[in-house]
C-alpha positions as CSV (number, residue, x, y, z in Angstrom):
1,M,0.0,0.0,0.0
2,T,1.4,3.4,-1.0
3,H,1.6,6.4,1.4
4,R,-1.0,8.3,-0.7
5,I,-3.5,5.4,-0.4
6,E,-2.8,4.9,3.2
7,N,-3.3,8.6,3.9
8,L,-6.7,8.6,2.1
9,I,-7.8,5.5,4.1
10,N,-6.6,7.1,7.4
11,L,-8.6,10.2,6.5
12,L,-11.7,8.1,6.2
13,A,-10.8,6.4,9.5
14,Q,-10.9,9.7,11.2
15,K,-14.1,11.2,9.7
16,S,-16.7,11.0,7.0
17,I,-16.1,13.1,3.9
18,N,-18.1,14.3,1.0
19,Y,-18.5,11.6,-1.7
20,Y,-17.3,13.8,-4.5
21,D,-14.2,14.9,-2.4
22,F,-13.4,11.2,-1.9
23,I,-13.7,10.4,-5.6
24,S,-11.5,13.4,-6.4
25,K,-8.8,12.5,-4.0
26,A,-8.9,8.8,-5.0
27,S,-8.8,9.8,-8.7
28,D,-5.5,11.6,-8.1
29,I,-3.8,8.4,-7.0
30,A,-2.4,6.5,-10.0
31,E,-2.1,3.2,-8.2
32,I,-5.9,3.2,-7.8
33,T,-7.0,4.5,-11.2
34,E,-4.7,1.9,-12.9
35,L,-6.7,-0.8,-11.3
36,F,-10.3,0.4,-11.1
37,E,-12.7,3.3,-11.1
38,P,-12.6,4.9,-7.6
39,K,-16.4,5.3,-7.5
40,D,-16.8,1.5,-7.7
41,L,-17.0,0.8,-4.0
42,S,-17.3,-3.0,-4.6
43,M,-13.7,-2.9,-6.0
44,W,-12.4,-1.3,-2.8
45,R,-14.1,-4.1,-0.9
46,A,-12.5,-6.7,-3.1
47,L,-9.1,-5.3,-2.2
48,G,-10.0,-5.6,1.5
49,I,-11.7,-2.5,2.7
50,E,-15.4,-1.7,2.9
51,I,-16.2,2.0,2.2
52,I,-19.9,2.9,2.9
53,K,-22.1,5.8,1.9
54,L,-24.0,7.3,4.8
55,D,-27.6,8.6,4.7
56,N,-26.2,12.2,4.5
57,G,-24.3,11.3,1.3
58,K,-20.9,11.3,2.9
59,I,-18.3,8.4,2.7
60,T,-16.6,6.6,5.6
61,L,-15.1,3.3,6.6
62,K,-17.5,0.6,7.8
63,T,-15.1,0.0,10.7
64,R,-16.0,3.5,12.0
65,E,-19.6,2.3,12.3
66,T,-19.0,-1.2,13.6
67,D,-18.8,-2.2,17.3
68,I,-15.8,-4.4,18.2
69,S,-18.2,-7.3,19.2
70,D,-19.7,-7.2,15.6
71,E,-16.4,-6.8,13.7
72,I,-14.9,-9.6,11.6
73,F,-11.3,-10.0,12.5
74,C,-8.7,-12.3,10.9
75,F,-5.7,-13.3,13.1
76,V,-2.8,-14.1,10.8
77,D,0.7,-15.5,11.1
78,I,3.1,-16.6,8.4
79,E,6.4,-18.5,8.3
80,T,8.9,-17.7,5.6
81,N,12.2,-19.1,4.3
82,G,13.9,-15.7,4.2
83,G,13.2,-12.0,3.8
84,L,11.2,-10.3,1.1
85,S,14.1,-9.9,-1.2
86,N,15.3,-13.5,-1.0
87,G,12.5,-15.6,0.4
88,Q,8.8,-16.5,0.3
89,I,6.0,-17.6,2.5
90,I,6.2,-21.3,3.4
91,E,3.2,-21.5,5.8
92,I,0.1,-19.4,6.5
93,G,-2.2,-19.9,9.5
94,A,-5.3,-17.8,10.4
95,I,-8.4,-17.6,12.5
96,K,-11.5,-15.6,11.5
97,T,-13.8,-14.3,14.2
98,R,-16.7,-12.1,14.8
99,G,-15.6,-10.2,17.9
100,T,-14.2,-13.0,20.0
101,Q,-16.4,-15.8,18.5
102,E,-14.4,-18.1,16.2
103,L,-16.0,-18.4,12.7
104,D,-13.4,-20.3,10.6
105,R,-9.8,-21.4,10.3
106,F,-7.2,-21.4,7.5
107,E,-3.9,-23.4,7.5
108,S,-1.6,-24.4,4.7
109,F,2.0,-25.1,3.8
110,V,3.3,-23.5,0.7
111,Y,5.7,-25.2,-1.7
112,A,9.3,-24.0,-1.7
113,P,12.3,-25.9,-3.0
114,V,14.6,-24.8,-0.2
115,V,14.3,-24.2,3.5
116,P,17.5,-22.9,5.1
117,E,18.8,-24.8,8.2
118,N,18.3,-21.8,10.5
119,I,14.6,-21.6,9.5
120,T,14.2,-25.4,10.2
121,E,15.8,-24.9,13.6
122,L,13.4,-22.0,14.3
123,T,10.1,-23.5,13.0
124,G,10.7,-27.2,12.6
125,I,9.7,-26.9,9.0
126,C,12.0,-28.6,6.5
127,A,11.9,-28.9,2.7
128,D,10.5,-32.4,2.9
129,D,7.4,-31.0,4.7
130,L,6.7,-28.8,1.7
131,V,6.9,-31.5,-1.0
132,G,3.4,-31.7,-2.6
133,A,2.2,-28.5,-0.9
134,P,0.3,-26.1,-3.2
135,P,2.3,-23.3,-4.9
136,L,2.3,-19.8,-3.4
137,A,-0.2,-18.3,-5.9
138,S,-2.7,-21.0,-5.2
139,V,-2.5,-20.6,-1.4
140,L,-2.6,-16.8,-1.7
141,E,-5.7,-16.9,-3.9
142,R,-7.5,-19.0,-1.3
143,F,-6.2,-16.9,1.6
144,R,-7.4,-13.7,0.0
145,L,-10.9,-15.1,-0.3
146,F,-10.7,-16.3,3.4
147,L,-9.5,-12.8,4.5
148,G,-12.1,-10.9,2.6
149,D,-12.6,-7.4,4.0
150,S,-11.9,-8.4,7.6
151,V,-9.6,-6.6,9.9
152,F,-6.1,-8.1,9.6
153,V,-4.6,-8.8,13.0
154,A,-1.1,-10.0,13.7
155,H,1.7,-9.8,16.3
156,N,4.0,-7.3,14.7
157,V,1.5,-6.8,11.9
158,K,3.9,-4.8,9.8
159,F,5.8,-7.9,8.9
160,D,2.9,-10.3,8.1
161,Y,0.8,-7.7,6.4
162,G,3.7,-6.3,4.4
163,F,5.0,-9.7,3.3
164,I,1.5,-10.9,2.2
165,D,0.8,-7.6,0.5
166,A,4.0,-7.8,-1.5
167,S,3.4,-11.5,-2.3
168,L,-0.1,-10.8,-3.5
169,Q,1.1,-8.1,-5.8
170,K,3.9,-10.2,-7.1
171,C,1.4,-13.0,-8.0
172,G,-0.9,-10.5,-9.7
173,F,-3.7,-10.4,-7.1
174,G,-3.5,-6.6,-6.4
175,M,-2.7,-4.7,-3.3
176,L,-3.9,-5.4,0.3
177,L,-6.1,-2.6,1.7
178,N,-7.5,-4.3,4.8
179,R,-7.5,-2.3,8.0
180,R,-4.9,-3.8,10.3
181,L,-4.3,-4.1,14.1
182,C,-1.1,-5.0,15.8
183,T,-1.3,-7.1,19.0
184,V,2.1,-5.9,20.1
185,E,0.8,-2.3,20.1
186,L,-2.5,-3.4,21.7
187,A,-0.7,-5.4,24.4
188,R,1.6,-2.4,25.2
189,R,-1.6,-0.4,26.0
190,T,-3.4,-3.0,28.1
191,I,-0.8,-5.4,29.7
192,E,2.0,-4.5,32.1
193,A,5.1,-6.3,31.0
194,Q,8.8,-5.9,30.4
195,R,8.7,-7.7,27.0
196,Y,6.0,-7.9,24.4
197,G,7.4,-10.7,22.1
198,L,4.9,-13.5,21.4
199,G,6.8,-16.0,23.6
200,S,7.0,-13.6,26.5
201,L,3.3,-12.8,26.4
202,K,2.3,-16.4,26.0
203,E,4.2,-17.2,29.2
204,L,2.7,-14.3,31.0
205,L,-0.9,-15.2,30.0
206,G,-0.5,-18.9,30.3
207,V,-0.9,-19.7,26.6
208,Q,0.5,-23.2,25.9
209,N,1.0,-24.3,22.3
210,V,3.8,-24.7,19.7
211,H,5.8,-21.6,19.0
212,H,7.0,-20.4,15.6
213,R,4.3,-22.4,13.6
214,A,1.8,-20.3,11.7
215,F,-1.5,-21.5,13.0
216,S,-0.4,-21.9,16.6
217,D,1.0,-18.4,16.6
218,A,-2.3,-17.1,15.1
219,V,-4.1,-18.8,18.0
220,S,-1.7,-17.1,20.4
221,C,-2.3,-13.7,18.8
222,F,-6.1,-14.3,19.2
223,E,-5.6,-15.1,22.9
224,I,-3.6,-11.9,23.5
225,F,-6.4,-10.0,21.7
226,K,-9.1,-11.5,23.9
227,F,-7.2,-10.6,27.1
228,A,-6.5,-7.1,25.8
229,L,-10.2,-6.5,25.1
230,S,-11.0,-7.2,28.8
231,R,-8.7,-4.3,29.7
232,L,-10.1,-1.7,27.4
233,P,-11.6,1.6,28.7
234,W,-15.3,1.9,28.1
235,S,-14.8,4.7,25.6
236,V,-13.3,2.2,23.1
237,Q,-16.4,0.9,21.3
238,S,-15.9,0.8,17.5
239,T,-13.2,-1.0,15.5
240,E,-11.6,2.4,14.6
241,D,-11.6,3.3,18.3
242,L,-9.7,0.1,19.0
243,I,-7.1,0.7,16.2
244,L,-6.6,4.3,17.4
245,F,-6.3,3.2,21.0
246,S,-3.6,0.6,20.1
247,K,-1.5,3.3,18.5
248,T,-2.0,6.3,20.8
249,A,-2.9,5.3,24.3
250,K,-0.4,5.4,27.1
251,S,2.1,2.5,27.2
252,L,2.0,0.2,30.2
253,A,5.5,-1.2,29.4
254,L,7.6,-1.8,32.5
255,P,11.3,-1.0,32.6
256,K,13.5,-3.8,31.4
257,P,16.1,-5.2,33.9
258,Q,19.6,-3.9,33.5
259,I,22.4,-6.3,32.7
260,S,24.7,-6.5,35.7
261,G,28.0,-4.7,35.3
262,H,26.8,-2.6,32.4
263,G,25.9,1.1,32.1
264,E,22.5,2.4,32.8
265,G,21.6,2.8,29.1
266,E,22.2,-0.9,28.4
267,I,19.2,-3.0,28.9
268,L,18.0,-6.5,27.9
């Protein structure tokens, strides 16, 4: 997603705007007009974001009008055999929910000819596990249908969202426009802890499952989300309230312990 598209979506997340102003702003973004007519709201939804027209004729995001308990969330985790420049997705796991009620699950290996030794040590996935797995394009096509226009949630969402977005575009499936929520950011605003890595939060919250496997990590992300919701202030009601809170509320992070014998500025 380019900065201009993100800025337009963020504007809609903050307030409703005149329909014709929206069309004008969207028509100035080449990455949009090269793909579809901005006035075709069904195409925005196909790319992951539902834009609605209000009774007063203004345009806004559906997530501004949806209570958290009614929102469709998709908790996602991926495993890869390298970075964006030299690797690909080798496993996707996801859980779709309405609020905190589970609706559906997605889990798939992705074929790759090579899995580096360090990735196998981290995830337990080796090249033999991927023999016979569907190709990346096939898995991404199914995952995109599964994701729909739900809110994309992940622990360190920038990585999973960015990797999937780049992979979708590389496979010719267009950009990812779904609203996104990071459970690292949300946990920082709702849970007192020294560390907010997935392993640390799982231990703190008593979540017991396999670590560094896509579906298990998606489950862990969902568990962190549910706990965080129980700590929200009453003023956080809509999905956009939640996204804003996760980014701007006061952090509850505790100071990390200093390493003995080192200066004050050096921490774990």
